[in-house]
N, C-alpha and C positions, 0 to 999 in steps of 0.2 A: 816704511818697510814694505817691500813687495809682498804680494799675498802669500807666497810659499817660501819656506826656508828650511835648511837642514841644520839640526842642532846635534852636537855631540856632547856626551857627558862621560867623564872618566873619574873614578875614585876608588878608594878601598871599599870592598864589599861590606855592606851592612843592611839591616832591615830598614825599609822605608824610603829608599832612594827614589824609586819610581813614583811613589805617592807624593813625596816632597816636590819633585820636579813638575808633576802634573798639577799640583796645587799652585805653584808659581805661575805656570802657564795660564791656568783658569782665572787667576786673579786679574790677568791682563787681557782676557777674552781671546786667547790664542788657543786654537784647537789642534789636537794631535790627529794627523791624517794616517800615519803609519809609524810603527815603533819596532825596533829590533834591539835586543839586549843580549849580552853574553858575559859569562864569567871567564876570566883568564887568570888562573891561580887565585890570588886574593883580590884581584881587581875587577871591578864592575865596569862594563862599557855599554853605552847605549847610543843609538842613532835614532833621531826622531825627525820625521817629515812633518813640518808645521804649516798650518794655514793661519797667517797673521793678518788677514784682511781686516779684522775688527780690533786689532791690538790698540790698547789705550795709551801707549807711549810711542814716540818717534823711535825709529830703528836704533839709533846710537844709545838712547836712554834705556831701551829695553835690553840691549846687549850688555850694557853696563850693570843694570839691575841683576841680570842673570849671573854675570861674572862675580859680582860682590856677594850675592846670596849664595852662590855655589861655593865660593871660597869659605864662607862662614860654616858651610856644611862639609868641608873637605873634598869638594868636587871641582873639577875643571870643566866649565861649561862654555861652549863656543857656538855661535850662530852665524850661518852664512846664507846669503840668498841662494835659492835653488839653482838658478842659472849660473851663478859664479861657481858653486860647488861642482856642477856638471862639467863646466868648462875646464876646471882645474884637474878633474879626474878622467878626462878624455885621453885616450892613447893615440 
């Protein structure tokens, strides 16, 4: 995994989402560089800029881990390399 990535999290709002996601990241030595969160009616949305330089898993395994663990928690979690994310959102 490249050192920086953008992670999006979407799910029904409930207590503890930020803590759960932060714990999953910390378990794999991925740090949060910046975080933005917002409520849209009953839905929680979050965008996190990650530093994955010390990540304990290869990129595909880490993304699969987050997807599976997110699904268990009723969350849709997606991770993209920062460069790819920026290229996709350029006008």
